[in-house]
N, C-alpha and C positions, 0 to 999 in steps of 0.2 A: 503159554498164554496166547489165546486167539488175538490176532491183530488185524486192523484194517490196513492191509499192506498191498504190495503188488504181487503177492503169491496168488496162484489160481483160486478162484472162488466161483460159486454158482452164478450163472447169468439169468436174470429174471426175464422170462419170455414175454415180450411186449404184445404178443398175439393173445395171451391169456387162454390158450387152448386147454390147459389143465391146471388152472390157477389154484384150486383147492389141494390137488395132489402135490403141487409144487410147494405150497405153504406147509403142508404136513411134513414134507421132507425137511424143510428149513426148521420147523419147530423141533424136530427130533435132534437137530444138530446143537441146540443149546438155547439159552435165553435170548441171544441175539447172534446173528451170524453174518459175516461179510458177504455181500452180493454185488454184482455188477449190473448197473442200470443202463438203459439206452444212452449212447454217447460215451460209453466207457467210464461213466461216473460211478464211483464206489460208495456204498453206504452200508450201515448195519440194518439188517432186516429183523423185525420183531414180530412174532406171530403168536406168542403165548398170551392168553387172557390176562394173567396176573401181571406179566411184565408190561403189557400195554397199559393197564391201569396205573401201574407205578410210574411209568415214564410220562404219560400224558397229564399227570397231576403233579409232577416234580418241577419246582421252580428252577431247577438247574438245566431244564430243557427248554429251548427257545424255538420259535418258528421264524425268526427274523434272520434271513441269510446275510443281509448287509452288515449286521452287527456281529454275527456269531458263526459264520461259515467262511473260513479263509479260502476254501476251495472254490468259492464262487468265481474267482478270477480265471479258473481253468475250464469253466463251463463252455462247451463249444457253441458256436453260432447255430441257431435253428434247433437247439436242444428241445426234444418234444415235451419234456417236463417243465420247461421254463414257464409256461402259462400258469401252472399251479404253484410253482416254487418261487418265482422271482417277482411276480406282480406285487405292488405295494398297496395291499389292502389290509383290513383288520385281521384276516386269517393269518397273514404273515407278519404280524406285529407281536411284540413281547411286553410282558409286564403291564405297567400303567398305560402305555400307549394302546395296547390291545384292549384293556378294560374300558378305556375312554371311547374308543371307536365302536366297540361292541355295544356299549350302552346306547350309542346313537342309532344303531341298526335294530336292536332287539325289539322295540315297541311294535314294529310292523309285523313281527312274527309271534306276538304274544298269543296264548291260547284263546283269549277273548276275541282278538281281531281275526284270528284264523277261523274261529267258529262262525263269525259273521259272514264268512265267505261260503258257507255251506250251500245256500240256495243257488249261488252263481256256479259253484262246482257241479251241483246236481243238474242244473240246466244244461251245462256244457256236456256232461256225460250223457244225458238223455238225447241230445242232438246227435252225438256221435254214434250212440247205440241205434238210433233210428236209421242211420245210414247202413249199419251192419244188417239191420232187419230187412233191408231192401234187397239183399243178396239172394240169388237163386238157390234152390236146394242143391247141396253138394259143392257150391262155390266157396272157395276159401279166401281168406284175407289175412294180412299180417297184423295181428292185434297190437303190436308195438306201434306201428305206423298209423293204424286206424283208430286206436283208443288211447293207449298209454301216453304217447308223445304229444298228440294234439290236445289232450285234456290238460296235462300238466303245463305245457307251453302256453296254452290260452290263459290259464289261471295266473301264471307268473307274469306274463306280459300285461294282463289286466292290472295286476298289482303294481307294476312298475310304469304303467302308462305307455307301453310300447305301441306306436301306431301300427295299424294293419299292414301298411305297405312295407314295414321293416321286419315283420315277425318271421316269415319263412326264411328270409336270407340270414337273419341273425341266428336263428336256431341251427341252420345248416353250418354256419361258421363255427358255432360253439361245438357242435358234434364233430366237425372235422379236426378241431384242435385237440379233442380228447383221444384221438387215434394215435397211440404211442408207437405205431409201426412206421410213422412218417420219416422220411430221410430229412437231412438238414435243410435242403432247398424247399421241400414241401412245407416243412415246419415254418420257415420264414415267410413263405407266401401265405400260408393259412393265418399266421399271426397278423400279417398286414391286412388281410381281408377282414378279420374280426375287428381290428382297430378301426377300420373304415366304417364298419357298421355301428360300432359304439360311438364314434364321433358324430355320425348322423343322428343317432338317438339323443345324444347330449345336446346337439344344436337344436333339434326339434323341441325338446323339453324346455330349453331356455326360452324359445319363442312361444311355446304353448304350455305354460305351467298349469297344473291341475291338481286334484286331490289324489296323488299317487306317490309311490315311494321315491321315484327319481326326483320329483319336485321337492320332496322332503329333504333329500340330500343336498339339493341346490340352495335350500333356504339356510339362513344363518343359524348356527347352533344355539340352542336355548341357553347354554351355559356360558355364552360369550366367547367360545373357542373360535379360532380363525376358520374361515370357510375352507372346504377341501379344494385343492387345486384341480384343474381339469385332468391332469394325469392320475391323481388319486381317485377322482370320480370315475374315470374309465375303468380303473382296476377294480374298484368296489362294484361297479355295475356288472362287470364280467363275473365276478365271484358270486354275487347274489342271483344273477340270472341263471348261470350254469348250475350252481348248487340247488337253486330253487326248482329245477325240473329234472335234471339228470338223475338224481337220487330216486324220485318217485317213479320215473319212467321204468327204471330197472326193477324197482320193488313190485310194481303192478305186474309187469310182464313175467317176472320170476314166480309170483304167486299164482298167476293163471297157469303157467306151465306145471307147477307142482301139483295143483289140484286136478288138472286134466290128465296128468301122468299117473296119479294115484286117486282114482275116483272114489275109492272107499272113504277118503277123508271128506270129500265134497258131500257124500251121502250123510255123514255125521253132522255136517253143518246144516243140511236141510232138515235133519231130524231134530236139530236143536241140542244135540249132545255136546257139541263144541260151538264156539262163536266165531265170528269173523275176526275178532281181536286175536283169538288163538292162532288163526291162519296167518295173520299179518306178523305177529311177533315170532312165530316159528319160521316164516320166510326170512325175516330179518336175522334170525339166528343161523339158519341153514344156508342162506345164500344172500347175505347182505349186499346192498347195492354199490358199496365202495370196497374194493379189495386193498391194494397198497395205496397209502396216502402219503406222498412225499411233500415236504421233508421237515424234519426237526433237527436241532443241533445242540450238542452238549456244550454248556458254557463253563463246565469244569469236568474233571474226570468223574465217571460214574461206574462204580463196581457193581455188576449184576450177579456176581457169584459164578461158580462153575468155570472159573478162569477167564471170564469175559469182562473187560474193562473198556467202556466207551470213552475215548480220550477227548479232551477239550477241543472243540471245533469240528469234531467228526459228525457227519450227517447220519440220520436215522430215518428209515421208512417204516410206517406202521401198517400192518396187515389187519385192518379192522374186521373184514369179513371172515378172516381165518379164526378170530377169537371165538366165534360162536361154535366152531367145530373142535375146539381144544378138548381132548379127552380129560384134561386136568379138571375141567369144570363140568363137562358132560360125558361121563364115563360110559353111559349106555347109548350105543349106536349114534355117535356124534355126527356121522355122515348121512344119517337117514332123516328125511323130512317126516316129522310126526307131530302134528299140531295137538295131539292128545297128551303129549309129555307134560309133566307137571312144571318143570323148570325150563325156562326159555331164555336164560341169561345171554345177553349179547352186547356187543359194543358197536353195533352197526352205525349208530349216529355219533360215534366218538365217545370221549370221556374227558372230564376235567374242564378247564377254562374254555376249551375250544369245542365243547359239545355243540352239535349242529343246531343252529337257530331254527331251521326249517323242519325239525322233527314232527311237530304237531301238524304242520301242513301236509307233509308226506303221508302221515298216517291217515289223515282225513281224506285226501285224494284217493288213496288206495282203497279205503273202505267203501267209498262211494263208487269207485270204478268196479270193484268186485261184486258188490251187492247188485248194482244195476245190470251188469253183464250177465251174471248167473241167474238172476230173476227173469230176465227177458228171454234167455236162451237155455231152457232146462236140458237140452240135448247137445249143447256145445261140445265139440270134439276137436282133438288135434288133427290137422290135415295129414301129418306124417308122424304117427305115433312111434314108429320104429327108428326114427332119425333124431337123435338129440340135437337141439338147435346149437349153432355155432355161437360162441360168446362175442360180445362187443370186443373189437381188437384194441384193448386198452389195459395196461397194468393197473390203472386207477379204477375205472368203472368195472362193474361186475353184473352181468345179466345177459339174457339172450339178445343177439343182434337182430334176430327176426323170430317170430313165433306165428306160424300159419295155423289158423283155426277155421273150422267150418261151423258157422252159426246154425245152419239148417241142414243137418246130415240127410243124405238120400234115404237112409233107413234109420229109424229111431227105435230105441229099446222098447220092447213090449211092456205094458204096465199091468200089474196084477188086478184082477177084478174082485 
């Protein structure tokens, strides 16, 4: 029987240089397999679509490390996954505590409230595209830095009332903490930097309340629950700010890369044969913006079959992006980007009680970014078509770290007369 022991096991690559190939190898080893994470922490890796669905909806699986992970005492200082695993926010809560906190957060991300943001998102996209339009013929730019990141960062900062003077530094601090290649000293320093930025934000919003999500969090709960402590507020703010833009940044950039790498699909969009929703859902299936999402913990023994039993207190990481390429659910060319495929089932936004609150917002931002970009630049091209972009150096995030494009190529394709 497979055990989460001290015997040799695969080490998850924190640079994510071949994340999908790594996930495929783990999938072939069983419904769950022991892996080593940064800092020498061991966990069960789950990559199969059906097993992810099972575990993420199983009440015997918790996200609360303080209640259900005995190994928390052995986590090294500066552990690069601490920011996502150990912060006390609603994502890392269990049972009724999670439901209560999620109910408080959910209204800000309802489909109705997200749709009301459409004009603001479109205006921001237009402004950023105008800047791209000013580039000279043949001049390239990183579309992640020029469009994906500033679009999504502006939207989430507006939603949370982040003042202009804090936005760039706060975004840089969040990005730095998502780099899982950091050593313990770097991890500690980056965590301290982020905490400083969040404390500044909290102090500013206490002094300048307004109609935004941070001010909503500071207000007394409608159900009479005790107000959140400053520590809880800081952790909630990190979660919502980071999750509110990191997902869409990767989704937009990955979709642009897929379409420019395979222009035949872009041609079908322009012909109306397929829609932008097909492109977005296939990108979510093929290259979801979150790969490994640590951690969950068994609150009792869970038998997955094939000789695999996750014992009580053992941690689990879920490879959500890997689920979309599982041959068990997509037997036909699972590794190929094909927005014409009929079934695009994926778990890119999670599953079960912790399904991503920002899914509606990410889809809307991505649709606006793609339609605006490709309508304005009919001859948009990759600057380096023969060089696959390097991934974000993170075992959690999944997407190109940079994607250089040429809005106005020196030579444009001839059009038929």
